[in-house]
N, C-alpha and C positions, 0 to 999 in steps of 0.2 A: 794267807799267804807266802809265808817266809817257809813255813810247814812244808806246802808244796811244792816248793823250790827246794827246799831240801831232801824230800823224796827223790823228786828229777834226779838230781844230782847223785843220790846214793844209788841209785839203780843205772845211772851212767856208768856212776865211778867202778861198778861192780862188773859190770859190762867190759869196762875196758881194762881191767885188772885181769879177769878171766880170762879173757880172749886172748890176752898177750900171752897167757902161761899155759895155756892148755895145750900142752905136748903130749904122743904117747906115752906110756911105760914101753920098755922095752918087751917083749914077748916073754923072753927067757925069766926077764925078773918077773913079769906075772904068775907065769907058771910057778916057781919056786916061791913066791908069798902064797897059791893057792894053795898049793902042797903043803906048806907049814898050818896056814889055817884052817883047813880042813881036818886036824890033828886036834883041834882045839873047837872045833865048830860051834855055832850057836844058833838051837831051829826052835821055834814053838815058843819060847818064851820073851816077854819084852826085855830092852835093856836099856835099863834108867841111865845111864852116865857113860860115856864114851872111856872114863876114868876106871870104870868098874873092873874089879879084879876079870872076869871073865871075858873082857872085850878089851880092855887096854893092852894086852900084847900082841893083838891078830895085826898082821903087817897089812899097811898100807900104801903102795907105789912104793917110794925110797925113806917112808918114816913108818909111824905106828899107829895104828887103829885111835890111843890112847891120847896121842898128840891132835890130831886133825882128821878123826873117823867119823866126827859127827854126819856128815852128809848121808854114808852108807849106812850108818847106822839108825837115821830118820828114813829112808828108804825101806829098810829091813821093817821097824816100827810099824811105819804105816802099811805095808802091806801084811804082817802079822794081824793088824786091827783090823784087816777085811778077811780075815777067817782064811788068811792062805798061809802053807805052811810053805814058807823060802829059808834059804839057807845066806845066813851074814857072811861068809867066805864066799859064796858064789855074786853076791852081790857087790862085796868092793873087788871083785876080779873082773866082772863087765865092767864096773864103772873106769877100771885101770886101761881097759882094752877099746873103751868107747871113747877115748880121748875126754875123760869128764871129771881126770884127777889133777889139779893146777898143781902147777913146777913138781910135777911128779910125785902129786900128794901132798907135798911140804907145806901148800897153802889150801889145803882141803881141797873142795869139790866145788866144780862149777855152777853155780844155782841156776842157769838156765840151760844148762842139757841133761837134765832129770830124767825126762821123758826117752831119751835114748836106751835107758837102764829099764825104765816103766813098763816099755810096749814088748818086753820078753815076758811079760805076766796078763794076767788075765784080766789088767785092768783099764778103765778109759782114765787117762789123763789129761787135763786141762790145767794149765798154766792161768794165774790168776794178778793182776798186776797191784790190787790195791786191798789193803787190809782189812778196809769195809767190806769190800766186796767178797774175800772169803768168809769174811764171818757170818753176813748174809746168807750166802747161798749153801754154805756147807750143811749136811741133814746127817741126823743118826746114822744114818746108814752108811757114812762117807767117811774118808780118813783125807791128811791132808797134810803135805810138806810145808813147813814155813823157813824159809833163808829170811838172816835179821843182822843187821850189825851188831854187834854187841854193846856200844854205846853210839844213840842218836847224832850225840854232838864230834864223836873222834872216831870214823870209820878205819884208822888205821890200829883200832883196836882188835880187830877183828869180825871174823863174822860167826854166826851158829846156824848151824841145820836142826829143827826138831818136827817129830811126828807129832801130828794132832789129833783129838776125835774130840765128839762130844755129846753129850746127852742131852735133854729137853732144855737144861736148864744149865748146862756148865759145860764149858772146854777145858778139855785136858792136853795136856803137854805131856809126849811121852819120854822124854828125854830132856828136859830143861832142868838142870838141878835144881832143888831147894822154891820150886814153884807150883803151890799146890791150884788142885783144879779152882777153875776162876769163873763168873760169869760173861766177863767178856774176852775176846782175844786183845785186845789191847792191856789187860792187865797181865797177860803171861809175856806180851812182849816187854812190856814194864818201860828200862829207860833204854831198851833194844829202838831201832830203825826198821820198820818190814822192806826188806829188799823183791821179794816174791815168795808167792805161795803156787803150788802144785795139787790141784783139788783130785780126789782120786775116789771112783766109783766101781765095785766089783761087776766085772760082765756075767749076766747069766750065764750057766753050764750051756 
């Protein structure tokens, strides 16, 4: 009973916080960020951590990917898992321009606006509100993006996004450090609390 109530509270808190802080990054700032990021862009390879040497210095809004860029990395990793060759610099740019960067990127990415960017790619994206439903519906040919509170008891300790893929027997988080492939999604979420998920399926050419 209390778990379901806390889940609803967590989702409501996320909606309120991100709704109040999502204003557009200035066009000039986005253009400057995109130009800088293109010089060190990442394409084709998974990014295991926002703090990795290759990704940490990329610009996101008024901050750096190493601080709050997990949302953009999760989108990039999920699209890459579907076999698409995408640019991380482009993903970050589109998040900025489409009002998905919370507080100019300082609070990360709005978890309920990811489809504004995903709709630019040849994928079908569907929001899923329950962790159990996402785990049940996800197939090996799919990818997913998951948003969680880092600590189920303390939402103020921040949120995290990670990309997810699965095999017949395991789920694998592509940018959730220190978490190996697990038999259940709940094991990957661990002490976190599920906010929302986005299930992705690549469209046929």
